[in-house]
C-alpha positions as MATLAB code, in Angstrom:
seq = 'XXXXXXXXXXXXXXXXXXXXXXXXXXXXXXXXXXXXXXXXXXXXXXXXXXXXXXXXXXXXXXXXXXXXXXXXXXXXXXXXXXXXXXXXXXXXXXXXXXXXXXXXXXXXXXXXXXXXXXXXXXXXXXXXXXXXXXXXXXXXXXXXXXXXXXXXXXXXXXXXXXXXXXXXXXXXXXXXXXXXXXXXXXXXXXXXXXXXXXXXXXXXXXXXXXXXXXXXXXXXXXXXXXXXXXXXXXXXXXXXXXXXXXXXXXXXXXXXXXXXXXXXXXXXXXXXXXXXXXXXXXXXXXXXXXXXXXXX';
ca = [
      23.492   18.173    6.093;
      24.430   16.310    3.357;
      23.135   12.953    5.321;
      19.919   14.707    6.736;
      18.680   15.403    3.041;
      19.672   12.226    1.676;
      18.050   10.432    4.270;
      15.178   13.162    3.861;
      14.828   12.668    0.243;
      14.559    8.919    0.249;
      12.303    8.579    2.722;
       9.727   10.781    1.155;
      10.212    8.387   -1.694;
       9.743    5.905    0.011;
       6.859    7.049    1.876;
       5.321    7.689   -1.396;
       5.221    4.048   -2.159;
       3.952    3.280    1.638;
       1.435    5.960    0.298;
       0.133    3.801   -2.538;
       0.050    0.728   -0.595;
      -1.676    2.609    2.484;
      -3.891    3.906   -0.553;
      -5.289    0.180   -1.321;
      -6.389   -0.101    2.722;
      -8.004    2.946    3.037;
      -9.971    2.353   -0.612;
     -11.065   -1.221    0.712;
     -12.379    0.372    4.026;
     -14.350    2.906    2.567;
     -16.208    0.570    0.192;
     -16.786   -2.328    2.633;
     -15.831   -0.957    6.077;
     -13.690   -3.704    6.248;
     -10.192   -3.756    6.960;
      -7.862   -5.885    4.140;
      -5.660   -8.374    5.903;
      -4.784  -10.106    2.459;
      -3.386   -6.718    1.119;
       0.079   -8.435    1.078;
      -0.641  -11.228   -0.763;
      -1.928   -8.719   -3.613;
       1.311   -7.157   -3.345;
       3.222   -9.702   -3.737;
       1.271  -11.399   -6.375;
       1.351   -8.437   -9.069;
       5.672   -8.223   -7.920;
       5.639  -11.833   -8.580;
       4.244  -11.592  -12.442;
       5.981   -8.540  -13.015;
       9.214  -10.173  -12.067;
       8.993  -13.660  -13.715;
       8.012  -12.329  -17.141;
      10.051   -9.387  -18.034;
      12.533  -11.747  -19.628;
       9.721  -13.331  -22.297;
       7.804   -9.873  -22.488;
       9.692   -6.706  -21.605;
       9.819   -4.953  -18.463;
       6.894   -2.610  -19.015;
       4.406   -5.064  -20.859;
       4.998   -7.613  -17.722;
       4.594   -4.915  -15.549;
       1.272   -3.958  -16.850;
       0.225   -7.691  -16.902;
       1.383   -7.506  -12.881;
      -0.679   -4.463  -12.340;
      -3.604   -6.599  -13.956;
      -2.844   -9.321  -12.238;
      -2.951   -7.846   -8.469;
      -6.084   -6.258   -9.762;
      -7.637   -9.486  -10.771;
      -7.087  -11.450   -7.936;
      -7.993   -9.094   -5.935;
     -11.443   -8.224   -7.947;
     -11.416  -12.742   -7.515;
     -11.023  -12.335   -3.322;
     -14.393  -10.142   -3.561;
     -16.279  -12.216   -5.716;
     -15.833  -15.644   -4.750;
     -14.303  -15.240   -0.960;
     -15.792  -11.709    0.717;
     -19.215  -12.182   -1.077;
     -20.329  -14.815    0.474;
     -20.001  -13.456    3.624;
     -21.590  -10.142    3.139;
     -23.632   -8.988    5.780;
     -21.248  -10.757    8.489;
     -20.059   -8.745   11.217;
     -16.872   -6.882    9.805;
     -14.400   -8.366   12.106;
     -15.336  -11.879   11.083;
     -14.370  -10.392    7.707;
     -10.956   -9.196    8.453;
     -10.355  -12.719    9.948;
     -11.620  -14.186    6.516;
      -8.918  -11.917    5.180;
      -6.141  -13.290    7.171;
      -6.978  -16.992    5.591;
      -7.279  -15.864    2.153;
      -3.718  -13.592    3.088;
      -1.875  -17.150    4.287;
      -3.335  -19.271    1.379;
      -1.942  -16.647   -1.045;
       1.142  -15.599    0.436;
       1.574  -19.786    1.105;
       1.644  -20.531   -2.576;
       3.443  -17.286   -3.969;
       6.311  -18.421   -1.040;
       6.197  -22.129   -2.674;
       6.539  -20.768   -5.829;
       9.374  -18.425   -5.417;
      11.254  -20.683   -2.798;
      14.642  -19.395   -2.074;
      14.902  -17.375   -5.470;
      15.893  -13.804   -5.371;
      13.611  -12.391   -8.206;
      14.730   -9.273  -10.111;
      12.104   -6.573  -11.774;
      14.054   -5.871  -14.643;
      13.371   -2.621  -14.037;
      15.585   -0.215  -16.782;
      17.125    2.271  -13.916;
      19.572   -0.966  -12.816;
      22.050    0.613   -9.716;
      22.383    4.176  -11.953;
      22.466    7.602   -8.819;
      21.568   10.993  -10.199;
      24.368   13.392   -8.018;
      22.844   17.137   -7.420;
      25.664   18.785   -5.824;
      26.501   16.955   -2.824;
      23.575   14.744   -2.389;
      22.747   11.589   -4.055;
      19.320    9.598   -4.802;
      19.064    6.319   -6.738;
      17.256    6.656  -10.245;
      14.946    4.400   -8.890;
      13.908    6.387   -5.916;
      13.395    9.122   -7.669;
      11.080    6.920  -10.419;
       9.075    6.112   -7.134;
       8.286    9.585   -6.140;
       7.201   10.904   -9.138;
       5.222    7.416  -10.214;
       3.582    7.167   -6.599;
       2.434   11.183   -7.078;
       1.030   10.642  -10.536;
      -1.171    7.832   -9.453;
      -1.693    9.465   -6.115;
      -3.239   12.595   -8.170;
      -5.155   10.386  -10.880;
      -6.688    8.432   -8.025;
      -7.812   11.782   -6.078;
      -9.206   13.517   -8.978;
     -11.200   10.635  -10.435;
     -12.468    9.757   -6.948;
     -13.840   13.536   -6.498;
     -14.882   13.658  -10.135;
     -15.968   10.401  -11.943;
     -19.022    8.697  -11.407;
     -17.086    5.726  -10.398;
     -15.843    7.940   -7.348;
     -19.662    9.415   -6.393;
     -20.664    5.854   -5.712;
     -17.770    4.851   -3.550;
     -18.277    8.495   -1.460;
     -22.265    6.875   -1.651;
     -21.377    3.694   -0.293;
     -19.147    4.803    2.471;
     -21.266    7.818    3.325;
     -24.046    5.172    3.588;
     -24.472    2.012    1.805;
     -27.738    1.563    2.707;
     -29.204    4.436    1.133;
     -27.087    4.266   -1.642;
     -28.142    1.463   -2.679;
     -31.779    2.430   -2.724;
     -30.343    5.246   -4.897;
     -28.994    2.539   -7.580;
     -25.697    2.664   -6.800;
     -24.718   -1.113   -7.051;
     -22.959   -1.971   -3.875;
     -21.417   -5.430   -5.700;
     -20.270   -3.193   -8.359;
     -18.400   -0.481   -5.806;
     -16.238   -3.428   -3.790;
     -15.321   -5.600   -6.811;
     -13.516   -2.260   -8.128;
     -12.239   -1.473   -4.731;
     -10.272   -4.372   -4.586;
      -9.230   -4.169   -8.218;
      -7.955   -0.549   -7.796;
      -6.372   -1.824   -4.922;
      -4.673   -4.723   -6.131;
      -3.255   -2.479   -8.957;
      -1.964   -0.040   -6.971;
      -0.191   -2.892   -4.534;
       1.540   -4.105   -7.628;
       3.248   -0.759   -8.774;
       4.228   -0.678   -5.203;
       5.864   -3.734   -5.111;
       7.891   -2.756   -8.214;
       9.580   -0.035   -6.063;
      10.224   -2.154   -3.310;
      11.838   -4.546   -5.360;
      14.204   -2.554   -7.207;
      17.386   -0.832   -6.489;
      18.831   -0.766   -3.230;
      16.985   -3.946   -2.447;
      17.888   -6.598   -4.039;
      15.086   -7.835   -5.930;
      11.856   -9.598   -4.709;
      11.687  -12.699   -2.201;
       9.550  -13.882    0.147;
       9.550  -11.112    2.488;
       8.225   -8.908   -0.274;
       5.133   -9.691    1.489;
       6.213   -7.775    4.494;
       6.505   -4.149    3.024;
       2.717   -4.279    3.129;
       3.005   -4.341    6.908;
       5.144   -0.944    7.072;
       2.281    0.456    5.042;
      -0.464   -0.700    7.789;
       0.620    2.000   10.452;
       0.546    4.554    7.488;
      -3.387    3.773    7.122;
      -4.428    3.953   10.706;
      -1.972    6.714   11.331;
      -3.941    9.311    8.664;
      -6.970    7.383    9.086;
      -8.257    3.863    7.297;
     -11.424    6.099    6.099;
      -9.354    8.998    4.626;
      -7.769    8.934    1.498;
      -5.481   11.878    2.020;
      -5.282   10.428    5.291;
      -3.406    7.342    3.194;
      -1.015   10.010    1.957;
       0.502   11.729    4.635;
       0.673    8.958    6.482;
       2.425    7.191    4.226;
       5.048   10.160    4.257;
       5.272   10.361    7.300;
       5.703    6.551    8.112;
       9.396    6.720    5.283;
      10.473    9.962    6.743;
      10.160    8.508   10.039;
      11.658    5.322    8.820;
      14.525    6.610    6.791;
      15.749    8.803    9.905;
      15.599    6.074   12.553;
      17.116    3.858   10.413;
      19.920    6.566    9.353;
      21.126    7.314   12.415;
      20.708    3.998   14.419;
      24.132    4.550   15.723;
      22.914    7.508   17.829;
      20.117    5.861   18.804;
      21.591    2.151   20.011;
      20.221    3.149   23.269;
      16.883    2.295   22.109;
      18.338   -1.038   20.478;
      18.225   -2.884   17.044;
      15.981   -2.323   14.721;
      14.673    0.660   15.469;
      13.842    2.063   12.204;
      11.539   -1.042   11.306;
       9.611   -0.232   14.897;
       9.277    3.426   14.693;
       6.641    3.647   12.594;
       4.489    1.880   15.213;
       5.467    3.811   17.984;
       4.356    6.717   16.031;
       1.350    5.435   15.279;
       0.767    4.297   18.804;
       1.129    7.913   20.052;
      -1.134    9.700   17.285;
      -3.639    7.148   18.206;
      -3.411    8.073   21.739;
      -4.303   11.882   20.976;
      -6.567   11.403   18.130;
      -8.192    7.672   18.512;
      -9.291    7.597   14.264;
      -6.203    9.044   12.997;
      -4.834   12.305   11.964;
      -7.522   12.514    9.210;
      -9.743    9.650   10.079;
     -13.787   10.679   11.027;
     -14.449   10.659   14.543;
     -17.473    8.996   15.308;
     -20.488   10.981   17.156;
     -20.844    9.396   20.462;
     -23.830   10.263   22.796;
     -23.167   11.810   26.515;
];
């Protein structure tokens, strides 16, 4: 039972981090109806800036610069690349994001090389014990930080003028533009917010018990992609639910991998995608996604 509780808590904390990444996918999709395959590069950029600067600036200031840097990179991609293709088919725009991701990730991995960079976090390898259950302080910090950021985002999305503009653009961009909503600003802010969220997620993906930031860190965004799809690409609530589900499933499948050996090695990495496929077979729009009306 102790092992199960530890796996569930660890899964929830990682699921909250995946939810931050999935929320970035959802924000961009709601603003532009484009699936952003360049999200991995935004995550790696934010983590790289934090890891490189923490010795000179201190952890908290380096983290702030990393978050701002990822937001700027996201905004720059939208302004200098995506905006040039506005009006193109959404599948074309998705392919463009793949190209952007290849360019950015290639440059960042060249800079990282074979090194494993520490983010310089203040938690280290400290562990908190509750009775027989142990949990790393980094996991607790990840859960609290993700809960705070997601709550702040949902409140801003619902009650601020930016949120109103975002929802209007997602509902009907043509009508929103006629009503004075500047779609370019909405798209630019969406990419910036997605980058900032990815930078925070990068921090908690590279702290204990993981060794640090490395070339393969960007692949974590691929684990969050099933979370966004599973919850529904146009649902902010779905991003949260999908992230938690993926985190718990991955944790349980990895923790009980010896009991699931008949399914083969690495079932923990595969399990989120299997669940995503099963859910999509039942609900093609995801758990909370909007069903497209169909004429019969």
